[in-house]
C-alpha positions as CSV (number, residue, x, y, z in Angstrom):
1,M,0.0,0.4,0.0
2,L,1.0,3.4,-0.9
3,L,1.7,4.7,2.7
4,Y,0.9,8.3,2.4
5,E,-2.6,7.4,1.2
6,V,-2.5,5.3,4.3
7,L,-2.0,8.3,6.3
8,F,-3.6,11.4,4.9
9,N,-5.8,10.5,1.7
10,K,-9.6,9.7,3.3
11,K,-10.8,9.1,-0.2
12,S,-8.6,6.2,-1.0
13,R,-8.8,2.3,-0.8
14,N,-5.3,2.2,1.2
15,Y,-7.1,4.6,3.8
16,C,-10.1,2.5,4.6
17,E,-7.3,-0.7,4.4
18,G,-5.2,0.5,6.9
19,E,-8.1,1.7,9.4
20,L,-9.5,-1.8,8.9
21,Y,-6.1,-4.1,9.5
22,L,-3.5,-1.8,10.9
23,W,-5.6,-0.9,13.7
24,P,-4.2,0.4,16.1
25,L,-0.4,0.9,14.6
26,V,-2.1,3.6,12.1
27,S,-4.3,5.4,14.7
28,D,-1.0,5.7,16.7
29,V,1.3,7.2,13.9
30,K,-1.8,9.8,12.8
31,M,-2.0,11.0,16.4
32,A,1.5,11.6,16.8
33,F,1.5,13.2,13.7
34,A,-1.4,15.1,15.0
35,A,0.8,16.1,18.3
36,I,3.6,17.1,15.7
37,K,1.1,19.5,14.1
38,D,0.3,21.0,17.4
39,C,3.6,21.4,18.6
40,D,2.6,19.5,21.6
41,I,5.7,17.5,22.9
42,E,4.3,16.3,26.0
43,E,1.2,14.8,23.9
44,L,3.7,13.2,21.3
45,E,5.6,11.3,24.3
46,N,2.2,10.2,25.5
47,I,1.0,8.9,22.2
48,L,4.2,7.2,21.9
49,T,4.2,5.5,25.5
50,I,0.7,4.2,25.0
51,A,1.9,2.4,21.4
52,A,5.0,1.2,22.8
53,E,3.2,-0.2,26.2
54,F,-0.2,-1.7,25.0
55,H,0.1,-2.2,21.4
56,S,3.5,-3.3,20.5
57,N,2.1,-7.1,21.0
58,V,-0.8,-6.7,18.6
59,E,-0.6,-8.8,15.4
60,Y,-1.3,-8.3,12.2
61,S,-2.2,-9.9,9.1
62,E,1.2,-11.2,7.5
63,E,0.0,-9.8,4.2
64,Y,0.5,-6.2,5.7
65,N,3.8,-7.0,7.2
66,E,5.6,-4.3,4.7
67,D,3.4,-1.8,5.6
68,R,3.5,-2.4,9.5
69,E,7.2,-2.1,9.3
70,K,6.9,1.2,7.7
71,L,4.4,2.3,10.4
72,E,6.9,1.3,13.0
73,K,9.7,2.9,11.1
74,V,7.9,6.1,11.5
75,L,6.7,5.7,15.4
76,N,10.6,4.5,15.9
77,F,11.7,7.9,13.9
78,L,9.4,9.8,16.0
79,E,10.5,8.7,19.5
80,S,14.4,9.2,18.4
81,F,12.9,13.0,17.7
82,K,11.5,13.2,20.8
83,R,14.5,12.0,23.1
84,R,16.9,14.1,21.3
85,F,14.4,17.5,21.2
86,S,14.0,16.9,25.0
87,E,18.0,16.2,25.3
88,A,19.1,19.2,23.2
89,V,16.6,21.6,23.0
90,D,16.2,24.1,25.9
91,K,12.5,24.8,25.7
92,S,12.9,28.0,28.3
93,I,14.4,29.9,25.2
94,L,11.5,29.3,23.0
95,N,9.4,32.0,24.5
96,T,6.6,31.9,21.2
97,P,4.5,29.2,19.4
98,K,6.0,30.0,16.1
99,Q,9.7,29.9,17.9
100,M,8.3,26.0,19.0
101,A,6.9,25.6,16.1
102,S,10.1,26.3,13.8
103,A,12.3,24.3,16.1
104,I,10.3,21.3,16.1
105,A,9.9,21.3,12.4
106,G,13.8,22.4,11.9
107,N,15.0,19.4,14.1
108,I,12.6,16.7,12.0
109,I,14.3,17.9,9.2
110,N,17.6,17.4,10.0
111,L,17.2,14.2,11.6
112,I,15.6,13.0,8.2
113,T,18.6,13.8,6.8
114,Q,21.2,12.0,9.2
115,D,18.4,8.9,9.7
116,D,19.6,5.7,7.7
117,Q,17.0,3.6,9.5
118,L,13.9,5.3,7.7
119,G,13.0,3.8,3.9
120,F,12.0,6.0,1.1
121,E,8.2,6.4,2.1
122,E,8.7,6.6,5.8
123,S,10.5,9.7,4.9
124,V,8.0,11.3,2.5
125,V,4.8,10.8,5.0
126,I,6.9,12.4,8.0
127,L,8.0,15.3,5.9
128,H,4.2,15.7,4.6
129,S,3.2,16.2,8.3
130,L,5.5,19.3,9.0
131,R,3.3,20.9,6.3
132,P,0.5,22.1,8.8
133,I,2.9,23.8,10.9
134,V,3.7,25.8,8.1
135,D,0.1,26.6,6.9
136,R,-0.3,27.9,10.7
137,L,2.5,29.8,11.2
138,A,1.6,31.4,7.7
139,S,-2.0,32.1,8.4
140,E,-1.1,33.5,11.9
141,S,1.3,35.5,10.7
142,E,-1.1,37.0,7.9
143,S,-3.2,37.7,10.8
144,E,-0.5,39.9,12.9
145,I,0.1,43.6,12.5
146,E,2.6,44.3,9.8
147,S,5.7,45.2,11.8
148,E,9.4,44.2,11.1
149,S,9.0,41.2,13.0
150,E,6.2,40.0,10.7
151,S,8.6,40.4,7.9
152,E,11.2,38.4,9.5
153,S,8.6,35.5,10.5
154,E,7.4,35.6,6.9
155,I,11.0,35.0,5.7
156,E,11.7,32.5,8.2
157,I,8.0,30.6,7.2
158,E,9.5,30.6,3.9
159,R,12.8,29.1,4.1
160,L,10.9,26.4,6.3
161,M,8.7,25.5,3.3
162,N,12.1,25.8,0.9
163,N,13.5,23.3,3.2
164,I,10.4,20.8,3.0
165,Y,10.9,21.1,-0.7
166,F,14.5,21.0,-0.5
167,T,14.7,17.8,1.7
168,G,12.1,15.9,-0.5
169,L,13.9,16.2,-3.5
170,S,17.2,15.0,-1.7
171,I,14.9,12.1,-0.7
172,C,14.1,11.3,-4.3
173,E,17.6,11.5,-5.4
174,R,19.1,9.6,-2.0
175,Y,16.4,6.5,-3.2
176,N,16.3,7.1,-6.9
177,T,12.5,6.7,-6.7
178,Y,10.0,9.0,-8.0
179,G,6.6,8.5,-9.0
180,I,3.6,9.4,-7.5
181,N,5.6,10.1,-4.2
182,F,7.7,13.1,-6.2
183,V,4.5,14.5,-7.3
184,I,3.4,14.6,-3.4
185,I,6.7,16.3,-2.4
186,I,6.3,19.1,-5.0
187,S,2.3,19.4,-4.6
188,S,1.6,22.9,-3.4
189,N,1.0,24.1,0.1
190,Y,-1.0,27.0,1.4
191,K,0.5,30.0,-0.6
192,W,3.6,28.2,-1.5
193,S,3.7,26.3,-5.1
194,I,6.9,24.4,-6.6
195,D,7.0,26.8,-9.4
196,Q,7.9,29.7,-6.8
197,F,11.0,27.1,-5.5
198,I,11.8,26.1,-9.2
199,R,12.8,29.9,-9.9
200,G,15.4,29.7,-7.3
201,C,16.9,26.7,-8.0
202,N,19.8,25.8,-8.7
203,S,21.0,23.3,-11.8
204,H,21.2,20.1,-9.8
205,L,17.7,20.6,-8.1
206,N,16.4,21.1,-11.8
207,K,18.2,18.2,-12.6
208,I,16.1,16.0,-10.0
209,I,12.9,17.6,-10.5
210,Y,13.3,17.0,-14.2
211,R,13.9,13.2,-13.6
212,G,10.8,13.3,-11.1
213,L,9.0,15.1,-13.8
214,S,10.2,12.8,-17.1
215,S,9.7,9.5,-14.6
216,I,5.9,10.8,-14.4
217,L,5.4,11.7,-17.8
218,R,6.7,8.7,-19.4
219,S,4.0,6.7,-17.5
220,K,0.2,6.5,-18.6
221,T,-0.1,4.1,-15.1
222,E,1.7,6.7,-13.3
223,I,-0.4,10.3,-14.3
224,R,-3.5,7.7,-13.6
225,K,-2.5,7.8,-9.8
226,L,-2.9,11.2,-9.8
227,D,-5.5,13.5,-9.0
228,N,-6.7,17.0,-10.2
229,N,-4.8,18.7,-7.4
230,L,-1.4,16.4,-7.6
231,K,-1.7,16.9,-12.1
232,K,-2.1,20.8,-11.7
233,D,1.2,21.0,-9.5
234,L,3.0,18.4,-11.9
235,K,2.0,21.2,-14.5
236,R,3.4,23.7,-12.9
237,A,6.6,22.3,-12.2
238,Y,6.7,21.3,-16.2
239,K,6.2,24.8,-17.3
240,A,8.9,26.3,-14.6
241,L,11.1,24.3,-15.8
242,T,10.6,25.0,-19.6
243,K,11.0,28.4,-18.8
244,K,14.6,27.7,-17.6
245,G,15.7,26.3,-20.7
246,C,14.6,22.5,-19.8
247,E,13.9,20.0,-23.0
248,F,11.2,17.0,-23.0
249,S,10.2,14.5,-25.2
250,L,7.9,14.6,-27.7
251,I,5.6,12.3,-25.7
252,E,6.6,13.9,-22.7
253,R,5.4,17.4,-24.1
254,Y,2.1,15.7,-24.9
255,R,1.0,14.3,-21.9
256,A,2.4,17.3,-20.1
257,S,0.1,19.3,-22.3
258,R,-3.2,16.9,-21.3
259,L,-2.8,17.1,-17.4
């Protein structure tokens, strides 16, 4: 099953199967992600404790062993993050919710790049779980009175979203894996879209995005997996790269025009 759909896409068959055959493991991961979204480290610790003490001996169908292992790796990663964050970060200097949110998201991103135990899909869903933090920070920033500190806040939020895009693309390159997960990585978030990010990309990042686009556009099967919003994001990335001089094959250009 596609781990992203198991955890985030309520309309998908994989989401329903996860609820039926991988409970309470799926529930534990979703609640842990909700705690991350709320920047509530104490709640995250409670969820991880319950998962370890009461749910670790639950048996699942062998048919879902691969999915179980992925979900367990996510929980292990979050346990590692919680421990490191509690030990290394002085919470007394995080005086505002924005500072706490930025510290949590930044530490998770750094840990993803260092963790050798995570697989490709696990990295993608953990990174995706940070997007609600960016949404909330951006929404709160817009409601503030205009000031120099607000401008600094917007710069910090944009930097965080760019780091999410950058880390996601680095994950694709590390595992040499693209497909639908690549499109999930480059999908729009709040007022950010991948074409804005591409405008500031260096040639190395352009090549990663090009490989991802090409892998999708060459495959009718991969294109069929995309919903309309993901198709729009794919087309945004395609147009942004063509404006930078990247050339695609005839079949890739044709399929991009049909998105």
